[in-house]
Phi, psi and omega in degrees: 000302176261137176249184180064031170086355179270117185243165181305326178293337176294320179295321176299316178295320177300317181292323180294314181298317179301315179298322179292323182286309183269338182085149181291337180276333182284324188301314175302319180296320178294320176296318181295316180292325178292322173294324179292320180293324179293319179293320181294317179296317179298315183288327174293321178295319179294319177293323180292324177294316180297317179295322179295323180291316183293319183291330181280331180284310181233111178287142179275141175269168183286341182282341184287139177295158179291149178292156182296154181288135182272155175237129172290126180277133176278176176291150179305129179093350184246089181272354184280337187262000180284137183207147177289153182243123173268116180255130178292142177241179182291335184268350182283130175278137181253000000 
């Protein structure tokens, strides 16, 4: 199956070392937080694409009010990680 000297027992040793280093209780938490990060990244990328399409179709005039503040949605059942996002606009002083 594997060539170049990598055999299945090498993978077993690697898994055992990872379990010893991180512990069996930490691995599910790490996987869960990685999944949350991926969901947030995906939703933000989708929102940026939608904003790009909207801005190219209809240019905003200076008289229109600023858009409402967006909130990053947390995973279902996790209400502690929802937070408002402050996005800089052209009128925001930095």
